Structures are given as C-alpha cells and as structure tokens.
C-alpha positions in Angstrom: -0.2 0.2 0.3 1.4 3.5 -0.8 2.1 5.9 1.7 -0.5 8.4 0.2 -3.0 5.5 0.2 -2.2 5.0 3.9 -2.9 8.7 4.5 -6.1 8.9 2.9 -7.2 5.9 4.8 -6.0 7.8 8.1 -7.9 11.3 7.4 -10.2 11.0 4.6 -11.0 14.7 4.2 -7.9 16.1 4.4 -5.5 15.2 1.8 -1.7 16.8 1.9 -0.6 18.5 -1.0 0.1 17.0 -4.0 -1.7 13.8 -2.5 -4.7 14.6 -4.2 -3.5 13.3 -8.2 -2.4 10.0 -6.6 -5.1 9.3 -5.0 -7.3 10.3 -8.3 -4.9 8.1 -10.5 -6.0 5.4 -8.0 -9.5 5.7 -8.5 -9.0 5.5 -12.3 -6.6 2.8 -12.2 -9.4 0.5 -9.8 -12.0 1.5 -12.3 -9.9 0.3 -15.2 -9.2 -2.8 -13.6 -12.5 -3.4 -12.3 -14.0 -2.6 -16.4 -11.1 -5.1 -17.5 -12.1 -8.0 -15.0 -15.7 -7.1 -15.3 -16.6 -6.0 -18.7 -20.4 -4.4 -18.9 -22.3 -5.4 -22.3 -20.0 -8.4 -23.3 -22.2 -10.0 -25.6 -23.4 -10.5 -29.3 -26.6 -8.4 -29.8 -28.7 -10.9 -31.9 -30.1 -8.9 -34.9 -28.3 -5.8 -34.0 -28.2 -3.6 -37.4 -25.1 -2.6 -37.3 -21.5 -4.7 -36.4 -17.9 -4.3 -37.0 -14.8 -6.1 -36.1 -11.7 -4.2 -35.1 -8.3 -5.5 -35.0 -4.9 -4.3 -33.3 -1.9 -6.0 -34.8 0.5 -4.5 -32.6 -0.8 -6.1 -29.5 -3.2 -8.7 -30.5 -6.2 -7.1 -29.5 -9.3 -7.9 -31.2 -13.5 -7.1 -30.9 -16.7 -7.1 -32.5 -18.8 -4.6 -31.8 -22.7 -4.8 -32.0 -25.2 -1.6 -32.3 -28.7 -1.7 -32.3 -29.9 1.8 -33.4 -33.5 2.9 -33.4 -35.3 6.1 -34.2 -32.1 7.7 -34.4 -30.6 6.4 -31.1 -28.2 4.0 -29.8 -30.7 1.6 -27.4 -28.3 -1.3 -27.2 -24.7 -2.0 -27.7 -22.5 -5.1 -26.7 -19.0 -6.2 -27.5 -16.9 -9.6 -28.1 -13.4 -10.5 -28.4 -10.3 -10.4 -26.3 -7.6 -8.0 -25.7 -5.4 -5.9 -22.8 -6.6 -4.8 -19.9 -6.8 -1.3 -21.4 -8.4 -2.3 -24.7 -11.3 -4.1 -22.7 -11.9 -1.7 -20.4 -11.9 0.9 -22.8 -14.5 -0.9 -25.2 -16.9 -1.6 -22.0 -16.8 2.1 -20.5 -17.4 2.5 -24.6 -20.5 0.6 -24.5 -21.9 2.7 -21.2 -21.0 6.1 -22.5 -22.9 5.8 -26.0 -26.0 4.0 -25.1 -29.0 6.5 -25.6 -27.0 8.9 -27.8 -27.6 9.9 -31.4 -24.8 8.4 -34.1 -23.5 12.2 -34.4 -23.1 12.2 -30.9 -21.2 9.2 -30.3 -18.8 10.7 -33.5 -18.4 13.9 -31.2 -17.4 11.7 -28.5 -15.1 9.7 -30.6 -12.9 12.9 -31.1 -13.2 13.8 -27.7 -12.0 10.4 -26.4 -9.2 10.2 -29.0 -7.9 14.1 -28.4 -8.3 12.6 -24.7 -5.7 9.7 -24.9 -3.7 11.7 -26.9 -3.2 14.8 -25.0 -4.4 16.9 -27.6 -6.9 18.6 -25.8 -5.0 18.9 -22.3 -6.0 22.7 -22.4 -9.7 21.8 -21.8 -10.0 21.1 -18.5 -14.1 21.6 -18.5 -14.1 19.2 -21.1 -12.2 16.6 -19.1 -15.1 16.9 -16.5 -17.9 16.2 -19.0 -16.4 13.3 -19.7 -17.1 11.6 -17.0 -15.4 7.4 -16.4 -13.9 8.1 -19.5 -11.4 10.6 -18.2 -10.0 7.7 -16.2 -8.0 6.5 -19.6 -6.5 10.5 -19.3 -3.0 8.7 -18.3 -2.7 6.8 -21.6 -1.8 9.8 -23.2 1.7 8.9 -21.2 2.1 6.0 -22.7 2.0 6.5 -26.4 2.2 2.6 -27.3 -1.2 1.8 -25.5 -3.7 4.8 -27.5 -4.0 2.2 -30.3 -5.4 -0.1 -27.6 -7.7 2.4 -25.7 -9.0 3.5 -29.1 -9.7 0.2 -31.0 -13.0 -0.5 -30.0 -13.9 3.1 -30.4 -12.8 2.7 -34.2 -14.8 -0.2 -34.4 -17.6 1.6 -33.2 -17.1 4.5 -35.7 -16.7 1.8 -38.6 -20.1 -0.3 -37.0 -22.1 3.2 -37.7 -20.6 3.8 -41.2 -21.5 0.3 -42.1 -18.0 -0.8 -43.1 -17.8 -4.3 -44.2 -14.7 -5.6 -43.7 -12.4 -5.6 -40.8 -10.8 -2.1 -39.3 -7.0 -2.5 -37.8 -5.7 0.7 -35.4 -2.9 0.5 -38.6 -4.9 1.5 -41.6 
C-alpha cells in the first residue's frame, strides 16, 4: 500500500498537498481494472443492425462491436473479443457512454476520447470533467504505444455506424 493511500485512509477528508493527484490516479486505475475484469455489455446482440470487427495487430487485441440503433438513437450495444486490460476496459466504458446517444453524438464523443488519450485537448479541463468515467483514460497519453489499445473499440464502433463491411485495423 502506498504512503498516499495510507494517509488517505487515516484522514479521508484531509489530503496533503500533492497527494490528491495520486488518489485520483488510483481511482482511475481501479475503474480500469474493474471494467477489464468485469466488462459491461460483453455480449453479442442478436439482430443488431450494425456491427464491425476491429483489430490491433501490435498487441493482438480483437473486438467485434454490435449496435442496435432505433429511431436515430443507440438503444443497445455490446462487444465480444479479447484484448489487454486497457482495450477491454475502454470497450466496456465506451458501451456505457454511447448508449442513448445519436450517431452524431457518438462520433463527437469518439473525437473527444481520441483527443483525451492523445493529449490533444490538454487545455480543456472543463471538457475532461464532462467526460465522466472516460477521464480515467487520460493517463494513456503518457504511454503512446497504448493509445491504439484504448481507441480500438472506438474506431470499431465508428466503423459499425458507417457500415464498413471489412474488419478495421488500428494500422489503417
């Protein structure tokens, strides 16, 4: 257990200067581990009107995303496949984030998530707050090789919405 965590347990409302960032990172790591170990919406959706397969040849992550869009809104979404902790957690949180959104809203969210994990919107603090659980992936920008892991499911959901017939790759 880290010193910062121990201090937090001793005094949960009084963090010392500089420890708040450590606690936030620990919470984000816990969220990513939880979604990786217990992915939400990890299932095929029979009769889904949209689906696509995505592949990351660098680390072997492979997911299929299924979407049921009704009346211009994502009513249901699921995914299957395998991948590293970051890619699986990202896919899990993504499914929760896009449900109930229009395809245009999903596309805008894809762009915001990509900017978050690449660090392209580093000055948009208000933007990060509005991302909710997705903000957990902000640390990915410190590990550029993991950006493709984090964005695989997002590229795949975009391909599903666009009706791309063949599997997409993070190398395309």
